N, C-alpha and C positions, 0 to 999 in steps of 0.2 A: 504494500500500500504506500501511497505518497502521503507523507505526514508533515504537517506544520507544527513545530514544537515551540512552546513559550514557557520558559523557566528562568528565573533570575539567578538562581544559585548555579554558578559555573560548574561546580563539582557534580551536582545532580543532573544538570543539563547534559554534560558529557557522558555521564553514566547512562542516561536514558538513550542518548544517541547510540551508544554501544549495544545496549539491549535491543533496541529497535532494529539495528543493522543485523544483529545476530539472528533475529526472528525473520529476517528476509525483507524488511521494509526499507523505505528510503525517506530520509528526512530532507524534504525539498527546500525547507526554509526554517530558520529558527530565530527566536527573539528573546531578549532578556527583559522586556517590558511590554505592557499592554498596547501602547501605540504602535510598537514595532510589529506586534501580532496582527493588528488590524491592517497595517500597511502591507505586510507580507501576503495576507490573504487577498487583498485588493489587487496587488501586483500580479499574483499567480492566476487569479480567477477561479471560480468554483470548479470548472471542468478539470483543473489540474490538481485538485486536493481531494484525497479520499477521506481524511479525518484530521481533526485538529486536536492536539493534546496540550492542555494549558494548566498552569498553576492558578490557584485562587488569588493569593496575595503576591502582588508584583508592583514594581515602580509604575507610575511615578509617585503614588501615595502610599504604597505598601499596605493597602487595606484589601478591598475586594476587586482591584482593578482587572485581574484576569477573568474573574467571573463576569464582570460587567462587559468586558470585551467579548466574551462568549455569547452573552445575550444580544449584543449588537450584531455579531456575526449571524446569529440565528434569525434576526430581523431582516438582514440583507439576503441571506441564503437559507431559506426555511428548511431545506433538506440536507444541510451540511452536518455531518456527524461530528460530535464534539465530546471528548472525554476530559473531564475536569479533575485535577488532582488537588487534594487538600492535606495540609499538615495535621489538622485537628478535626475531631468530630464537631461539625457545625451544621446542625439540622436546618437552621435558617437558610444557609447557603443552598442546601439541597432543595428546599422548598422553592426558593427563588428561581433556581435553574429550571426546575420542572413545572413552573407555575402554569405555563400555557401548552406545553407539549412534553412528551416523554420519548418520542420516536427519535432514534439515533442519538441518544444522550446517555452519558455515564458520569457518575460521581464516585471517585475512589479516594481512599486515604493513601498517602504516599508510601506508607509501610507495605501496602499491598503489592507495590511494584517489585518488592523483594521476592515474591512468589511468581516466578516467571510464567508458570503455566496459567495461573489465574489472570495475570496481567495480559497475557497473549489472548486468552479467551475473551476478556473484557473488550480489548481492541477490536477483535473480529466481530463480536456481537454488536457493538455500537456502530461500527462501520457498515454493518448489514441492516441497520435501521432498528436494532433492538435497544433495550434499556438495561442499564447496569447500575446498581447502587451498592456501595460497600456494605458488607455484612454487619460491620460494627455500627454504621450509621442506621441501618435498618433495626438493629437490636435496640439502639437508643430511642428510635421513634416508636417501636413496638411497646416499650416500657412506659410510654406516656399514658396518662389516664384515657381510657377508652369508653367510659360509660355512656357518653353522649354522642358518639360518632358512629359512622357506618360500620366500623370494624367490630362493634359490640355484638353484632348479629352473627359473626363468624365463630365457628368452633375453634378450639385451640389448634387442631390439625389443619383446618382451612387457613388460619392465620399463618401457620408455619409454611404452608405451601405458597401462600401469597408472598411471604417474605422471600422464599426461594425464587419465585417468579421475578420479584423486584431485583434480585441479584443477576438476572439475565439467564437463569438456568432453564433448559428445555425440559419437556416432559420426561425424556429419557434420563436426564441428569437427576431429576427429582426422584424418579423410581429408584435409581441407584443409591442416592443419598439416604432415602427413607426406607429402603428395602420393602417396597410395596409394588403391586402389579400396575401395569399401564392402565387397566380398567379402573383401578382405585384412584389413581392420580387424575384421570379424566373426569371421574365422578366428583371428586373434591373441587377441581377447577370449575366444573359446571356449577356447583353449588356456590362458589365464590362469585362467579359472574351473576348468578340469579340474585344473590343477597345484596350485591352492590348495584343492582338495577341495570345490568348491561345485557340487553337482548341480543340475539344473533346478528341483527342488522346494525349493531352499534360500531361498526368499523373494526379496528384492531382491538379486540376486547382485552387481550393480554396487556397491551400498553395502557389502555384506559383503566384497567384494574390497578395498575401501578400508580397512575395519577390519582385515582380514588383513595388509595392507601396514603399517599402523601398529603392529600387534602384533609383526610380524616385524622392524621397523626398530629 
């Protein structure tokens, strides 16, 4: 894949370049700040970018500049896959990122990059239009009070499966992780869709279910 990388830490940036190259991808442009990320994407054009990988906190203000740049890029290119990396669990950042869409978006903690297999899977999932949220962020959201939101209607098993869906895992991945049959997974996912009010004609129900999860958490 052709990747645009934005990371202000030179050490981590070079490390990411090495990992991405090892995985067979090409870093077509890189930046150490948010304005540079926007400029690089504008210069290359959407057709020459398969996915953007960006940090949350970057210059010039070292707050949420990378996240804001990601949101600007999605406004300009609605189908541009973006994987955002964060140093800390910040559910507010995740909610802001996924506020209007979850298609082709990912939010991972930087520690997750150390697991090359998980990182590679996240890149592939997001680039293909899927959704990936870091398991630790999901756990944090799941532990929030649920009494008054949509998730309250879900059983513990259904919430567990929804959390795995939010991590970008396929039905086969869920079967393997929970040691259950494909029919059981399909049944629970169907129940999740029904309880969240997502009829068959609701478009990508998997992505919409993740959005519902974020809105309810």
